[in-house]
N, C-alpha and C positions, 0 to 999 in steps of 0.2 A: 397221587390222588387218593383220598379216603373213599371207603366204600359208601355208596349212596344209591338211592333209587331215583333215576332221572325222571321217572314218570310223576314223582310226587311234588315237584316244584314247578312253578310257572316261569318260563324263561323271561327274564327281563329284556332280552333282545327282541321280543315280539313287538315292543314299542318302536324298535328301530327298523322294523320291516325285515328282520332276519329269518323269521319263521317261514315255512312253506305256505304257499297259497292254499286255500281250502280245496280248490279244484285238484291240484296236484296231490295233496295229502289224501283225498278220497280215492283218486285213481291208483295211487301206489300204496294204499293201506296194507295190502297183503305183503308187499315187498318190504315195507318198513317194519312190520311185525316180525317177519322172518329174519331181517337183519338184526333186530333187537334181541331175538331169541339166540341167534348165533353169537352175538356179543356177550350175552349172559353166560352161555355155555363156555365160551373162550375164557371168560373171567374165572369161572369155576375150575377149568382145566389148568390154567396157569396160576391159580390162587392169587389173583389180583382183582381189584375193584372193577366193576363193569365199565366205569368211566375210562379206565386205562385201556381196556379192550376196545372201546369205542374210539379212543384216540389213535390206537394202532391202525384201526380200519380207516380212519380219516387220513393218516399219513400214507397209507398204501394207495389210496385214491389220488392224493396229491402227487405222489411220486410217479404214478402211471400217467396222470394227466400232463405232468411237466416234462415227460420224455420227448414231446414233440418240439420243445424249445421255441415255442411261438413267442414272438416279440413284436406285437403290432405297433405301428406308429401312433403318435398322439391323436392324429385325426381319426385313425381307425378305432382307437380306444373310445373316443367320444361317440362314434357311430355305433360301436358295439354296445355301449351303455344305453343308448336310446332304443336300440332293437330289443335288448334284454328287458328294459323297463316296461316296454309295451307288452311283451309276452308274459312277464311276471305279474303285471297288474291283471291280466286276463286269465292267469292260471293255465296258459297254453304252452305247448311245446313247439319247437321249430317245425315239426312235421304237421302239426295241426293247421298252421296258417300258410305254409309254403305252397306256392302254385307251380313252381318249376324246380328242376334239379338244382340250378344255379341259385335260386332263391333259398332253397333248403340249405345248401352249403353255406351261404352267407349267414343265415340265422343260426345255424348250428355252430359256426365258428364264433359268432358273437356271444351266444349263451354259454358255450363251453369256456371261453376265456374269462367272462365276467364271473361265472360261478366258481371257477378255480380261484380267482382272487378273493371272492367273498368267503369261501370255505377256509382259505388260509387266514383271512382276517379274523374270522370267528375263533379259529384255533388259537391264534395269537392272543385274542382277548381272554380265552379260557386260561391260557398259561399265565397271563398277567394277573388274573383273578386268583389263581392258585398261589402265586407268590405273595399276593396281598392277603391271603388266607380268607378270601371271600368265597366260602364254599357254595353258597346258593348261586352266585353269578358263574362260578366255574362250572357247575353242573349244567346250568341253563345254556351257556355258550357251547359246551361240549355236545349237548344234545342237539342244539340247532345245527352245529357243523356236521354232526353224524347223520342227521336226517337229510341234509342237503347233499352230503357225500353219497349217501345211499341212492337217492334219486339220480344224482349225477352219474353214478356207475351204471344204473339201469338205462339211462338215456344215451350215454356216449362211450362207455367202455365195455359193457357186457357183450358176449358173443351174439346174443339174440337181441341186441339193441335195435330200435326202429330205424330203418333207412328209407331213402326215397323209393327204392324198388318196391317196398311194401305198399306204399301209397299209390304208386303208379299201377301196380298190379290190381289193387282194389278199384281204382278208377276205370281201368280197362274192363274188369269184370262187370262193372256197373254200366258199361257202354258210354263212359264219359272220357273226355280228353282234357287234361289240365290246360288252362290258358297260358300261352307262352308270353313271358316278359323279356325275351332275349333281345338285347339291343342290336345284336348282329342280324337277326331276322328282321327286326324293324328297319334296319338300314337297307336291306334288300328291297323292301317295298316302299321306302321313303319317297315322299313327294319330291319332284325336282325343285330346285330353288325357285324357278319361276312360278310353278304351281303353288308353292308355299307362300310366295309373296302375294299372289292373287287371293289365296284363301285368307290370309291375314287382313288384306284390304277389305274383305267382305265382313269381317267381324266388327260389330258395332262398338264404337268407342276405342278402337285400337290406335295407339299413338305411333308416330313415325319412329320414335326411338326403339320401340319393341321390334318394329319391322326391320330396322337396320341391324340390331343385334342378332335377330333370327337369321338374316341373310348372311352375316359373318359366319355363324355356325354352319349354315347350309353349304356355303361355298368352300370353306377352309377346313371344317371338321376339327376345330381346336377344342380344348377342354374348357368347361365353364370357369374353372378357377383361373385359367389364363386370361380370359376376357375380363374377369374381375380385376386382375392386376393391371390391365390396360394394354392396348395394342395400338399400332400406328398403321393406318391405311394410306396407300399412295397409288395414284393413277399411273399406269404405264401407257404405252402407245395404244394398245387395244384392250387392256385388261386391268387387273388389280394386283398390287403387291402388299403383303401383310408382314409386318415385323412383330414378333410375339416373344415375350419372355416365358420360358417354359415352366410348367409346374412339375412336381415329382422329380426334383433335381437335387442331387447331392454330389459327393465327391466321385462317385462311380457310375451313377445312372442319370439319364435325362440329358436334355439339351438346354443350356441356359438361355440361348437365343437362337431363333431360326427365322428365315425369311422365305415366304411362300409366294409364288407367282401363279396366277390363274388367268385364263382367257375364256370368254363365253363360247359355248358350243354352238348354240343357235337359239333363236327366240322360241320359247316354249320349254326349254331346258334350263338355261342359265343366262340367256341374253338380257332378259328384263331385270334379273337380280343384280347382275354386274352393272348395268346402266344405272340402276337405282343407287347402288353404293358409290359409283363414280360421281353422281350428282351430289350425294351426301358428303363426299370428300371435298368437293368444290365449295360447298356451303359451310362446312364445319372445320376444315383444315386437316381432317384425317385422324386426329386423336380420339380414341373411343375407349371408354372404360365402363363396365357394368357394375352395378351394386348387387348384393345378394338378392334384394327385392326385385331388381330387373331380371335376374336369372329365373326366379320363381314365376314372374309374369311371362317370360318367354316360354318356359316349359308348359304353362297353362295354355298359352295361345297355340303352341304346337299340338298339344293333345286335342284341342278343339278342332284343329285343322285335319288331324288324322289320329285315330286312336293308336297309342303306343309310340307316337313320334316324340323325339326328344333330341337335345343337342348331341348326346352320345350315339343316337341312331345315325345322325349325319356324320359323326366321326367314323363309324364303321363304313358308311357309304363312300366317303372320300378316301378311306384307306383302301377300299376295293379299287377305286379309280387309280390311286397311286401305285398299287401293286400291278395293275394291268399295263401301265404306261412307263413306269420307272423301274430301275433296278432295285434290288433289296436294300442297298445302301440309300438310294434315293427315297424309297418308301419309309425307311427308318427316320431319315432326316425330316420328312414331311410330318410324321407322327410325333416327333420330338423324342425319339429313343436314342440311346447311346450305343445300342447293339442291334444287329439285324435279326435277332431272335424274338424280341418282344412283340413284333408285328404279327406273330402267329395268332394272337388273340383278337385281331381286328380284321373284319371284312374278308372278302375273297375276290381274287382277280376274275374268276369266272362269272361272278355276279355283278361285275362293274357294268354300268349302263352309259358311261361317258357323259353324264350330265354336266360335268365341268372339265374343261381342258386344263390339266395340270402341266404347267410349263417347266417349273424348276423348284427345287427346295435346297436351301443352303443352311447348314447348321454350324454352330460355333465350335463343336467338338467333332473330331473324326469318329465315324461309326465303326465300332468293333465288329469284325466279321467272325461268324461262327460256322462250324462245319456240321451242325446238327440239322439245318434246314434242308429239305429236299430241293434238288435243282429245279429251276423253272423250265418251262417247255423250250424256251430259246437256248438255255444252257445245255439241256439234254441234246438238242439238235447239234449244237456246237461240239459237244463231246463225241457224238456219233460221227460227225464230219471229220474231226481230228483223227479218230481211230481208222476211219476208212482211208483217209489220206496217207496215214502211216502204213497201213496194210498195202495200199497200192504201190507206194514207194518201195516197200520190201519185196513185193512180187516182181516189180520191174528190175530191181537189182538181182534177184535170183534168176530171172529169165534172160538176163543179158548174156550174149554169146561169149564163151570163154576163149581166151586167146591160146592157141596151141603153141606149145614150145617145140622147137626143132630138136630132134634127138642129138645127143652129144656124140661126136665122132669117137670111134674106138681106135685108139692108136696102138 
């Protein structure tokens, strides 16, 4: 690269939205000025143009950011792009808008991945401009990438980078507590399926289809994507059976197909909801599929019934019921997991309220058992009983009277 003054040219990439938002530029003005001074000093020390020193700083940031080896799925990349676009348009950081630790982690992952891709793209454009001998474009792209890399390092790589602990401490000092958006906590206080059905019936203009979809979520705790793919409901002698094609399935994870059986606990918990769906099966035949618009309508209706309520809140609630009544293998099959470790992120057996009687869960793949989960209470009692039985047997054998041998005659 030829020697140049990057401050002298107007980056053509600003028209592409590559420049920093004005809010971030003003917030990190001192950091940007210091990084520019360091790059100029490094260029003088190495006797190279300042653009070369900037490019070396950009490569160092990309190498450090790529050490995590993150490779999100296409769906995650799309969600990351949406989250990043909202924050970028507002000139905000993940910590500015996050309300919980989990919310901050999600936004940080989104912005970190998108910014890494964007910095690498700008650096590639600068290299292409260099080969095309377009000096102005090369300088502009290098400067845009350098500024974004500088702010990236301050936000995500520097030892003094902002973390959730900083915001939590500030909120506590101000006597505030961040509102929790935890789906697991929402599952603990989720309305019973019967109370949900009554609340939906009281909402003006609420159609039967939304009530049926909401009851499926409340009774079985399946993923919204699975209901979009379509499920089959069937009446059993006293309850319901659901056949569902799993989401998040590949060669190693997930259950391609599982069959879930439930029975009502009593009226007021799940008796009305089960009866409602049994009648719905008689009328429609049991085939049920939601559209993305239906899922949005169900989420809106659930939030109106109870703040924070959602299909995933019921997934956590039913996971707690499955853990309380089924083995780890059974709980994994109920949730659609291929191993018995993934369920650690869903519900708690101690918070289960038995709103639904979970009878059985059958999955198309065997559930892989891991040794990293702590034993359940029943398994601990069984282990203690086995050790006590072995110890009692050993003591009995040791206390058994020994048979005396008659002395040998001396001839």
